[in-house]
C-alpha positions as semicolon CSV with decimal commas, in nm:
position;residue;x (nm);y (nm);z (nm)
1;X;13,982;9,753;7,414
2;X;13,838;10,067;7,575
3;X;13,821;10,137;7,943
4;X;13,494;10,057;8,116
5;X;13,325;10,238;8,397
6;X;13,139;9,986;8,617
7;X;12,861;10,177;8,793
8;X;12,598;9,900;8,835
9;X;12,639;9,519;8,856
10;X;12,372;9,254;8,836
11;X;12,440;8,937;9,039
12;X;12,222;8,649;8,929
13;X;12,197;8,398;9,210
14;X;12,194;8,483;9,579
15;X;12,344;8,176;9,738
16;X;12,648;8,183;9,962
17;X;12,869;8,318;9,681
18;X;12,618;8,546;9,501
19;X;12,497;8,723;9,810
20;X;12,863;8,790;9,920
21;X;12,965;8,901;9,572
22;X;12,680;9,153;9,585
23;X;12,804;9,278;9,920
24;X;13,160;9,300;9,797
25;X;13,060;9,532;9,508
26;X;12,833;9,739;9,732
27;X;13,129;9,783;9,975
28;X;13,323;9,932;9,678
29;X;13,048;10,185;9,616
30;X;12,889;10,006;9,320
31;X;12,511;9,979;9,280
32;X;12,400;9,612;9,278
33;X;12,097;9,432;9,150
34;X;12,077;9,095;9,325
35;X;11,833;8,843;9,169
36;X;11,720;8,486;9,230
37;X;11,438;8,250;9,157
38;X;11,081;8,291;9,276
39;X;10,998;8,037;9,554
40;X;10,760;7,759;9,472
41;X;10,413;7,807;9,618
42;X;10,310;7,591;9,913
43;X;10,203;7,245;9,805
44;X;9,906;7,234;10,039
45;X;9,587;7,180;9,838
46;X;9,338;7,460;9,845
47;X;9,588;7,710;9,987
48;X;9,546;8,073;9,887
49;X;9,864;8,191;10,058
50;X;10,049;8,455;9,867
51;X;10,414;8,374;9,804
52;X;10,675;8,639;9,874
53;X;10,834;8,645;9,531
54;X;11,165;8,777;9,668
55;X;11,183;8,562;9,977
56;X;11,478;8,354;9,865
57;X;11,692;8,654;9,763
58;X;11,598;8,864;10,062
59;X;11,658;8,577;10,309
60;X;11,999;8,506;10,144
61;X;12,112;8,865;10,166
62;X;12,001;8,891;10,533
63;X;12,187;8,566;10,614
64;X;12,495;8,695;10,440
65;X;12,500;9,023;10,636
66;X;12,461;8,837;10,970
67;X;12,741;8,588;10,886
68;X;13,074;8,604;11,060
69;X;13,285;8,745;10,925
70;X;13,041;8,980;10,771
71;X;13,083;9,035;10,394
72;X;13,041;9,415;10,455
73;X;13,261;9,648;10,660
74;X;12,983;9,891;10,713
75;X;12,617;9,789;10,722
76;X;12,505;10,107;10,542
77;X;12,662;9,978;10,209
78;X;12,369;9,731;10,195
79;X;12,158;10,025;10,081
80;X;12,337;9,996;9,750
81;X;12,182;9,650;9,687
82;X;11,841;9,616;9,538
83;X;11,681;9,267;9,528
84;X;11,438;9,100;9,300
85;X;11,365;8,777;9,108
86;X;11,436;8,643;8,763
87;X;11,069;8,656;8,654
88;X;10,978;9,011;8,757
89;X;11,313;9,191;8,752
90;X;11,542;9,040;8,482
91;X;11,453;9,330;8,255
92;X;11,640;9,563;8,496
93;X;11,978;9,416;8,387
94;X;11,951;9,647;8,084
95;X;12,080;9,924;8,312
96;X;12,381;9,723;8,439
97;X;12,736;9,749;8,314
98;X;12,831;9,395;8,426
99;X;12,614;9,084;8,472
100;X;12,755;8,809;8,692
101;X;12,596;8,463;8,693
102;X;12,631;8,271;9,021
103;X;12,355;8,006;8,995
104;X;12,380;7,636;9,077
105;X;12,649;7,440;8,894
106;X;12,420;7,286;8,626
107;X;12,477;7,357;8,259
108;X;12,105;7,345;8,173
109;X;12,014;7,604;8,435
110;X;12,300;7,834;8,345
111;X;12,207;7,819;7,977
112;X;11,844;7,899;8,067
113;X;11,966;8,203;8,270
114;X;12,191;8,315;7,989
115;X;11,899;8,297;7,743
116;X;11,704;8,537;7,973
117;X;12,010;8,756;8,006
118;X;12,044;8,786;7,631
119;X;11,680;8,896;7,605
120;X;11,738;9,198;7,832
121;X;12,104;9,290;7,837
122;X;12,232;9,602;7,653
123;X;12,474;9,503;7,375
124;X;12,833;9,539;7,487
125;X;12,751;9,465;7,848
126;X;13,001;9,233;8,021
127;X;12,859;8,891;8,114
128;X;13,060;8,659;8,335
129;X;13,010;8,328;8,512
130;X;13,141;8,236;8,856
131;X;13,145;7,867;8,754
132;X;13,425;7,657;8,890
133;X;13,403;7,369;8,656
134;X;13,174;7,409;8,351
135;X;13,363;7,513;8,034
136;X;13,289;7,862;7,923
137;X;13,231;7,757;7,557
138;X;12,955;7,522;7,670
139;X;12,769;7,794;7,856
140;X;12,793;8,024;7,554
141;X;12,641;7,773;7,310
142;X;12,346;7,923;7,121
143;X;12,424;8,280;7,229
144;X;12,477;8,576;6,991
145;X;12,818;8,685;6,872
146;X;12,792;8,998;7,088
147;X;12,718;8,787;7,391
148;X;13,011;8,558;7,321
149;X;13,242;8,857;7,260
150;X;13,168;8,997;7,607
151;X;13,142;8,666;7,799
152;X;13,412;8,508;8,021
153;X;13,469;8,342;8,353
154;X;13,532;8,532;8,673
155;X;13,585;8,305;8,968
156;X;13,560;8,472;9,306
157;X;13,731;8,313;9,603
158;X;13,522;8,232;9,908
159;X;13,475;8,461;10,084
160;X;13,476;8,723;9,804
161;X;13,571;9,006;10,043
């Protein structure tokens, strides 16, 4: 096993844990790509309202920073976090050294996210899940040998900091 230099981390899922894991890495000086789903459009018939495609991730990050205790020691570290969504920005994980999945605890959703990850990740990139109860081997079903070789669980305590 060779040493790894982690310069950029992708955090997939911006809920309570994901947004704070992103802040934790930014606080260590690591560049972070924080992604989440695109919000559903308003259900009102005939609406032409544009949907802010990054509303979920941006609102989650803002809420994390305002929380007490704050997940960051210095507000300036937030500049190390870029946000986006799974549809428009998943391709950017190709430039990350570590991809951490922190989506809802549902196997079908995690497997769908890992399918997207496999489409864009650079071979050899670490992929981990923050799951607390879904077996790792079940999440890795259907993935490539390289994915499986670099996949494991990393469970962060709450709060991650």
